[in-house]
Structures are given as C-alpha cells and as structure tokens.
NUSE-755505 format. One record per residue: residue in one letter; x, y, z of N, C-alpha, C, O in turn. Coordinates in steps of 0.1 Angstrom, whole numbers. Example, Ala and Ser with C-alpha at 12.3 -4.5 7.8 and 13.67 -1.06 7.14 Angstrom:
BEGIN
r,nxx,nyy,nzz,caxx,cayy,cazz,cxx,cyy,czz,oxx,oyy,ozz
a,132,-57,78,123,-45,78,132,-33,78,142,-33,85
s,128,-22,71,137,-11,71,129,0,79,134,11,80
# end
This chain:
BEGIN
r,nxx,nyy,nzz,caxx,cayy,cazz,cxx,cyy,czz,oxx,oyy,ozz
x,-2394,221,159,-2381,218,149,-2370,229,144,-2374,239,138
x,-2356,226,148,-2347,237,141,-2350,238,130,-2358,231,124
x,-2342,250,125,-2341,251,109,-2326,257,110,-2320,262,119
x,-2324,254,96,-2310,256,92,-2297,245,94,-2295,242,106
x,-2289,239,86,-2282,231,86,-2267,239,83,-2265,249,76
x,-2259,232,90,-2244,238,87,-2239,227,74,-2244,216,73
x,-2231,232,64,-2225,226,59,-2211,217,61,-2201,218,53
x,-2211,210,71,-2202,203,78,-2197,197,72,-2203,192,63
x,-2180,195,75,-2171,189,65,-2169,199,52,-2158,199,46
x,-2176,206,49,-2171,218,38,-2158,225,41,-2150,228,32
x,-2156,228,53,-2144,237,55,-2146,249,52,-2156,252,45
x,-2138,258,58,-2140,272,59,-2138,280,47,-2138,292,48
x,-2138,274,35,-2134,282,24,-2121,289,24,-2114,288,34
x,-2116,296,12,-2101,298,11,-2099,307,22,-2107,315,27
x,-2082,307,26,-2073,309,37,-2077,329,33,-2076,339,40
x,-2082,327,19,-2076,344,17,-2092,349,20,-2094,361,17
x,-2102,342,25,-2118,350,25,-2117,364,34,-2108,366,42
x,-2128,372,32,-2128,379,40,-2132,376,55,-2141,367,55
x,-2129,378,64,-2133,373,79,-2144,384,87,-2141,396,91
x,-2157,378,88,-2162,386,100,-2167,377,113,-2168,365,115
x,-2169,386,120,-2174,383,132,-2188,382,136,-2194,392,137
x,-2195,371,137,-2205,372,142,-2213,365,154,-2214,353,153
x,-2217,371,162,-2220,366,176,-2237,369,180,-2245,379,180
x,-2237,353,181,-2254,355,183,-2255,349,196,-2248,340,200
x,-2268,361,205,-2272,357,217,-2287,354,214,-2294,360,205
x,-2294,342,223,-2308,341,225,-2309,349,239,-2300,348,247
x,-2321,356,242,-2331,360,252,-2341,355,250,-2346,353,239
x,-2347,351,266,-2361,349,266,-2362,357,268,-2354,366,271
x,-2382,357,267,-2388,372,268,-2395,373,284,-2397,384,289
x,-2398,364,288,-2403,360,304,-2396,367,309,-2385,371,305
x,-2405,373,323,-2404,379,335,-2397,396,330,-2404,405,325
x,-2385,397,331,-2379,414,327,-2374,412,316,-2364,419,314
x,-2379,400,304,-2376,401,290,-2375,414,279,-2366,418,271
x,-2388,418,283,-2395,427,275,-2389,440,276,-2386,448,266
x,-2387,443,290,-2384,456,292,-2367,459,290,-2361,470,287
x,-2360,445,293,-2348,444,286,-2345,451,276,-2338,460,274
x,-2355,443,268,-2355,441,250,-2351,457,247,-2341,461,241
x,-2360,465,252,-2364,481,253,-2350,489,253,-2347,499,246
x,-2344,483,263,-2333,488,267,-2321,487,260,-2312,496,260
x,-2321,473,252,-2314,470,244,-2314,482,235,-2304,490,232
x,-2326,482,231,-2328,493,218,-2324,504,221,-2314,508,214
x,-2328,512,232,-2324,526,233,-2305,521,236,-2298,531,234
x,-2298,512,239,-2286,509,236,-2279,511,220,-2268,517,218
x,-2286,506,212,-2282,503,199,-2287,521,193,-2281,527,185
x,-2295,524,196,-2300,536,192,-2291,550,198,-2292,562,193
x,-2284,547,209,-2278,557,217,-2270,569,207,-2266,566,196
x,-2271,582,214,-2265,591,203,-2250,589,202,-2243,584,211
x,-2245,593,192,-2231,596,191,-2224,580,182,-2216,579,173
x,-2233,570,190,-2233,553,182,-2226,548,170,-2218,539,170
x,-2233,557,158,-2235,553,146,-2222,557,137,-2211,561,141
x,-2224,556,126,-2212,558,114,-2211,571,117,-2222,576,120
x,-2200,579,117,-2193,589,120,-2200,596,130,-2200,608,129
x,-2205,590,139,-2204,593,153,-2219,604,158,-2221,612,167
x,-2228,599,145,-2236,607,152,-2247,593,153,-2243,582,152
x,-2262,597,158,-2269,587,167,-2274,577,152,-2278,580,141
x,-2273,564,158,-2276,556,144,-2294,556,142,-2302,556,151
x,-2295,555,129,-2314,551,127,-2313,541,123,-2304,537,115
x,-2324,533,129,-2325,517,130,-2331,516,114,-2338,524,108
x,-2328,503,110,-2330,503,95,-2336,487,97,-2333,481,107
x,-2347,482,85,-2348,471,85,-2350,468,72,-2348,478,65
x,-2354,455,65,-2356,453,47,-2357,462,45,-2347,468,39
x,-2369,471,47,-2376,478,36,-2371,495,39,-2378,504,35
x,-2363,497,44,-2361,512,50,-2354,516,61,-2348,508,68
x,-2355,530,62,-2343,533,74,-2354,539,84,-2365,535,81
x,-2354,546,94,-2360,553,102,-2367,546,110,-2375,552,117
x,-2366,531,112,-2376,524,118,-2376,529,132,-2366,532,139
x,-2391,528,135,-2393,535,156,-2393,517,162,-2402,509,163
x,-2384,517,165,-2378,502,173,-2387,500,182,-2394,489,181
x,-2391,509,192,-2399,506,205,-2410,503,197,-2412,491,195
x,-2418,511,191,-2431,504,184,-2427,491,178,-2430,481,185
x,-2423,489,170,-2419,474,163,-2421,465,170,-2427,455,166
x,-2416,465,182,-2415,454,190,-2427,450,200,-2427,440,208
x,-2440,462,200,-2447,461,205,-2455,447,208,-2459,441,218
x,-2456,444,196,-2461,428,196,-2452,414,197,-2454,403,192
x,-2444,419,205,-2433,407,206,-2434,404,220,-2426,396,224
x,-2443,409,230,-2444,412,242,-2443,398,247,-2436,394,256
x,-2456,389,238,-2458,374,242,-2450,366,239,-2449,356,247
x,-2439,368,227,-2430,362,222,-2422,354,235,-2419,359,245
x,-2419,342,231,-2408,332,237,-2398,336,242,-2394,336,254
x,-2391,340,230,-2377,347,227,-2371,358,217,-2377,359,207
x,-2362,363,218,-2358,372,205,-2342,367,205,-2336,359,213
x,-2338,372,196,-2321,370,190,-2316,384,190,-2322,394,185
x,-2303,384,196,-2295,397,190,-2284,392,184,-2277,383,190
x,-2279,397,172,-2267,393,163,-2260,405,162,-2264,416,160
x,-2246,402,166,-2237,410,162,-2226,411,150,-2215,404,150
x,-2229,419,139,-2224,411,125,-2212,424,121,-2216,434,115
x,-2200,422,124,-2186,428,128,-2175,425,115,-2166,417,116
x,-2179,432,104,-2167,423,89,-2156,431,93,-2156,443,97
x,-2143,422,89,-2131,431,93,-2126,440,82,-2115,445,83
x,-2134,442,74,-2137,451,64,-2146,459,65,-2150,466,55
x,-2151,461,75,-2165,468,76,-2168,484,72,-2178,490,69
x,-2155,487,71,-2155,503,66,-2154,502,51,-2158,512,45
x,-2150,490,44,-2150,491,29,-2165,490,21,-2167,492,9
x,-2175,486,33,-2190,482,30,-2197,492,33,-2193,502,39
x,-2210,488,28,-2221,498,28,-2228,489,39,-2236,480,37
x,-2223,492,52,-2232,481,62,-2243,482,63,-2247,472,70
x,-2253,488,61,-2272,488,57,-2274,480,46,-2284,472,46
x,-2265,481,35,-2271,471,24,-2264,460,27,-2268,451,20
x,-2254,456,35,-2245,443,33,-2255,437,48,-2257,425,50
x,-2260,445,57,-2270,441,64,-2284,433,62,-2290,423,67
x,-2286,444,50,-2300,436,45,-2297,424,35,-2305,415,34
x,-2284,425,28,-2284,413,19,-2279,401,29,-2279,390,23
x,-2276,401,41,-2271,392,51,-2285,385,55,-2289,374,50
x,-2291,393,64,-2306,390,65,-2314,381,54,-2321,371,56
x,-2312,390,42,-2321,382,32,-2316,365,28,-2321,354,25
x,-2307,369,30,-2298,350,29,-2300,341,42,-2300,329,43
x,-2301,350,50,-2305,342,63,-2322,336,61,-2326,324,63
x,-2331,347,57,-2340,338,51,-2345,328,44,-2355,322,47
x,-2337,326,33,-2333,317,22,-2330,306,28,-2338,297,25
x,-2319,302,37,-2311,295,42,-2322,286,55,-2321,274,56
x,-2331,296,63,-2341,292,74,-2350,288,66,-2356,279,71
x,-2355,292,55,-2369,291,50,-2380,297,53,-2391,294,49
x,-2376,310,61,-2390,317,64,-2386,329,63,-2374,329,59
x,-2390,341,64,-2394,356,63,-2389,356,78,-2392,349,87
x,-2382,367,78,-2373,369,93,-2379,389,96,-2378,399,89
x,-2383,387,106,-2386,401,113,-2375,406,120,-2372,398,129
x,-2367,418,118,-2357,422,125,-2355,438,120,-2361,445,111
x,-2347,441,128,-2342,454,128,-2327,455,133,-2322,447,141
x,-2321,467,127,-2306,466,129,-2302,486,133,-2308,497,130
x,-2293,484,138,-2287,497,137,-2268,493,136,-2262,484,141
x,-2263,505,128,-2251,504,128,-2239,512,135,-2239,524,134
x,-2231,506,140,-2223,513,145,-2208,516,142,-2204,508,134
x,-2200,526,147,-2186,528,146,-2181,528,156,-2187,534,165
x,-2171,521,159,-2163,529,173,-2150,521,171,-2149,509,172
x,-2136,532,166,-2124,529,166,-2120,519,176,-2126,519,187
x,-2111,508,173,-2100,502,182,-2090,503,174,-2089,509,164
x,-2078,494,182,-2067,494,182,-2066,486,167,-2057,493,163
x,-2069,479,159,-2070,472,148,-2081,479,138,-2081,474,126
x,-2090,488,140,-2099,492,127,-2100,507,134,-2100,510,146
x,-2101,515,121,-2100,525,123,-2114,535,123,-2115,547,125
x,-2123,525,119,-2138,523,121,-2144,517,127,-2153,522,134
x,-2140,500,129,-2144,492,135,-2161,491,130,-2169,489,139
x,-2165,490,120,-2181,494,119,-2184,478,118,-2177,469,115
x,-2198,481,121,-2206,468,128,-2219,471,128,-2223,483,129
x,-2228,459,128,-2242,459,130,-2245,453,142,-2238,444,146
x,-2255,458,147,-2263,452,160,-2277,447,155,-2282,458,151
x,-2285,437,152,-2292,430,147,-2302,423,156,-2300,412,161
x,-2314,431,159,-2324,423,168,-2335,416,156,-2341,421,146
x,-2334,401,163,-2344,391,156,-2355,387,161,-2353,384,172
x,-2365,386,158,-2378,385,164,-2378,366,161,-2376,359,151
x,-2380,363,176,-2379,348,174,-2392,338,170,-2394,326,172
x,-2399,347,164,-2411,338,155,-2408,336,140,-2403,345,134
x,-2412,326,136,-2410,323,121,-2424,327,117,-2434,328,125
x,-2423,330,101,-2432,331,93,-2449,325,98,-2460,330,98
x,-2445,314,99,-2461,304,100,-2463,308,113,-2473,302,118
x,-2455,319,125,-2462,319,137,-2454,310,150,-2455,314,162
x,-2448,300,146,-2438,288,154,-2432,295,158,-2431,306,153
x,-2424,292,171,-2409,298,174,-2398,295,167,-2395,284,164
x,-2390,309,165,-2381,306,156,-2371,301,163,-2368,307,172
x,-2363,285,159,-2358,280,162,-2345,276,159,-2346,266,154
x,-2332,279,160,-2319,277,151,-2312,265,152,-2313,262,163
x,-2306,258,146,-2300,245,147,-2285,254,154,-2279,264,151
x,-2282,243,164,-2270,250,174,-2254,250,162,-2243,256,163
x,-2258,242,154,-2242,243,144,-2243,252,134,-2233,257,129
x,-2260,256,129,-2261,266,124,-2254,277,128,-2245,283,122
x,-2262,280,140,-2257,292,148,-2239,291,151,-2233,301,148
x,-2234,283,154,-2223,283,159,-2212,287,143,-2204,297,143
x,-2213,277,131,-2209,281,118,-2210,287,107,-2202,293,100
x,-2226,283,105,-2230,290,92,-2233,300,91,-2231,304,80
x,-2240,309,99,-2239,321,102,-2225,330,97,-2226,340,90
x,-2217,326,101,-2207,330,102,-2200,331,86,-2195,341,80
x,-2203,316,81,-2194,315,69,-2205,323,59,-2199,329,50
x,-2219,323,58,-2230,334,50,-2224,347,50,-2224,355,40
x,-2218,350,60,-2212,368,64,-2202,365,58,-2202,371,47
x,-2191,358,58,-2178,360,50,-2181,357,31,-2176,365,23
x,-2190,344,29,-2190,346,16,-2194,357,14,-2186,363,7
x,-2207,367,19,-2210,379,10,-2201,389,12,-2203,400,6
x,-2189,388,22,-2180,402,24,-2168,397,14,-2160,404,9
x,-2169,382,12,-2156,380,-4,-2163,385,-15,-2158,395,-21
x,-2177,380,-19,-2183,382,-28,-2180,398,-34,-2177,400,-45
x,-2181,409,-23,-2181,421,-27,-2169,428,-25,-2169,440,-28
x,-2157,421,-20,-2145,429,-17,-2135,422,-25,-2124,427,-28
x,-2139,409,-28,-2126,401,-36,-2122,394,-22,-2127,397,-11
x,-2110,383,-22,-2107,379,-14,-2092,387,-9,-2087,396,-16
x,-2087,382,3,-2075,393,8,-2063,393,0,-2058,383,-5
x,-2058,405,-1,-2046,402,-7,-2036,398,1,-2039,398,13
x,-2021,393,-3,-2010,385,6,-2009,396,17,-2010,393,29
x,-2008,409,15,-2006,420,26,-2015,420,34,-2012,424,45
x,-2029,417,30,-2039,420,40,-2040,407,49,-2043,407,61
x,-2036,395,43,-2036,383,52,-2022,384,60,-2021,377,70
x,-2014,389,57,-2001,390,69,-2003,398,80,-1999,396,91
x,-2012,411,76,-2018,421,84,-2028,414,94,-2030,418,105
x,-2033,407,90,-2046,401,95,-2040,391,105,-2043,391,117
x,-2033,383,100,-2023,370,110,-2013,376,117,-2006,368,124
x,-2009,388,116,-2002,392,127,-2012,397,138,-2010,392,150
x,-2022,406,136,-2031,407,146,-2040,390,153,-2044,387,165
x,-2041,386,144,-2047,372,150,-2034,366,161,-2037,360,171
x,-2019,370,158,-2012,363,168,-2012,372,180,-2013,367,191
x,-2011,388,177,-2014,396,187,-2024,393,200,-2022,393,212
x,-2037,391,191,-2044,389,202,-2045,373,208,-2051,372,218
x,-2042,363,204,-2031,349,212,-2023,352,223,-2025,349,235
x,-2014,358,219,-2002,363,226,-2009,373,245,-2006,373,257
x,-2020,379,236,-2025,389,248,-2035,380,256,-2037,382,268
x,-2042,371,250,-2050,367,258,-2062,374,252,-2069,375,262
x,-2068,377,244,-2076,384,239,-2087,376,234,-2082,369,225
x,-2101,376,236,-2110,367,231,-2106,369,216,-2104,380,211
x,-2107,356,208,-2105,358,191,-2116,351,183,-2116,340,178
x,-2128,362,185,-2138,358,176,-2141,353,164,-2151,349,160
x,-2129,355,159,-2125,353,146,-2121,337,142,-2122,331,131
x,-2116,334,154,-2117,319,153,-2125,311,156,-2121,299,158
x,-2141,315,156,-2152,308,153,-2157,304,171,-2167,297,174
x,-2148,313,181,-2155,310,194,-2168,316,197,-2170,328,194
x,-2181,306,204,-2189,314,202,-2194,315,216,-2196,305,223
x,-2196,331,222,-2195,330,240,-2205,323,244,-2214,317,238
x,-2204,325,255,-2213,317,263,-2224,330,270,-2221,341,273
x,-2236,323,271,-2244,334,275,-2239,343,288,-2232,340,298
x,-2243,356,284,-2239,365,293,-2229,367,293,-2226,371,305
x,-2217,368,286,-2206,372,282,-2211,382,269,-2219,381,260
x,-2201,395,275,-2199,405,263,-2211,412,258,-2210,416,247
x,-2222,412,266,-2232,415,261,-2234,432,258,-2229,439,267
x,-2238,436,249,-2243,446,245,-2227,452,242,-2224,463,246
x,-2218,443,233,-2201,442,228,-2202,454,220,-2214,456,216
x,-2194,464,215,-2191,472,208,-2178,464,199,-2172,469,190
# end
C-alpha cells in the first residue's frame, strides 16, 4: 500500500512562498544496487563538496558524523532505497542541517512511519546562487513496521515539494516583491535558455541528472 497523499486541488499556496527544488529518485537494490549505494555515499561525502568547501559530515535525525557505509550494512537485502535532493532557493539563509531534519520529521508525520535516513549538505555556487546550499538525502526503503516503503506517486510529484516550501516560508517569511521579481526574471532566463526548470515542478525521469549538484 502506498503511503502519503497529496492535497490535490489545494493549489500551490501563495505566489510569494519560498521556492524549493525537491527531486526524488527510486533505486532498486538488486544486482549492483547495493554497491552503487556505497558509490553514492562516497559521492555525498567527497572532499570539498560541503559547506565552505569542506568535506561533508553525514547527519541523521539524532546527530552528525554518521558513518554512512556502516549505517547501510543492514540495507543489503532491501527491495529499494530513495535518494532525495532538497534544494531551497534560499538555502544560504537556512541552517540546512536543521532544515533537513525538520523536513524529514514532517515526512514521517505525513507518511505515518518512522524513517531511516542520512544526509549530506553540499554547497556549490552557480549562476543564480552564490552558495547553492542543498542536501542529498539517502532514505531507506523500509517502513517502521518492516514493510517496503512505497510512497504515492502524486505525493512524490507534488506534496514533497509543497512540504519543503511550507517549511522554508515558515522560517524566512514570504518573498518580498524584489525577491519575487528576481526569481521570476531567473525563471524567464531558464525558459529562454532551455534549462530544466525544476522549480516549475517537473520531475525528472529515471536516469536524468543523477548525482546532480
């Protein structure tokens, strides 16, 4: 049974809400899946990728310094796992570790189960963001009752982003008119340049932009 429901018909909230890109990938563990999971952990932990260009320290709900490779030893026989990219447009203004923990706690509440996860915060400047601070979350595909964690498709497509934007707006308040004008200008540039517009809610297909920074 799928967990989570989207508030379909409720709209996206205020046009001045904070925007957050949320991209979720589903990976099967069969075959080379388990070894690829370890490869992804190495990617998340790679030197220089973290805030202030230091090596990221993996976090979970309880603390920092999570030993990722050890933490997933019990995942080998799982059916699947998820990888989530959580990228607020205003990540530079947020404590990303605290924000990620709050986001995952809200996912637990909405999905009705405790989740096993770890995350690393990355920082990589781009044309729009001086810091481009974002989190790479690795989520185990097992619910608290031992069953496979299966999330409703519409929940993944819409509600995960809505939750992230609600939290960012709660912390930072709604965008000012100047911030909105700047955001809309950048959106127009993306459309003109043919850039993938994740803020518009497009969910990539399997295999697109893996390990995207």
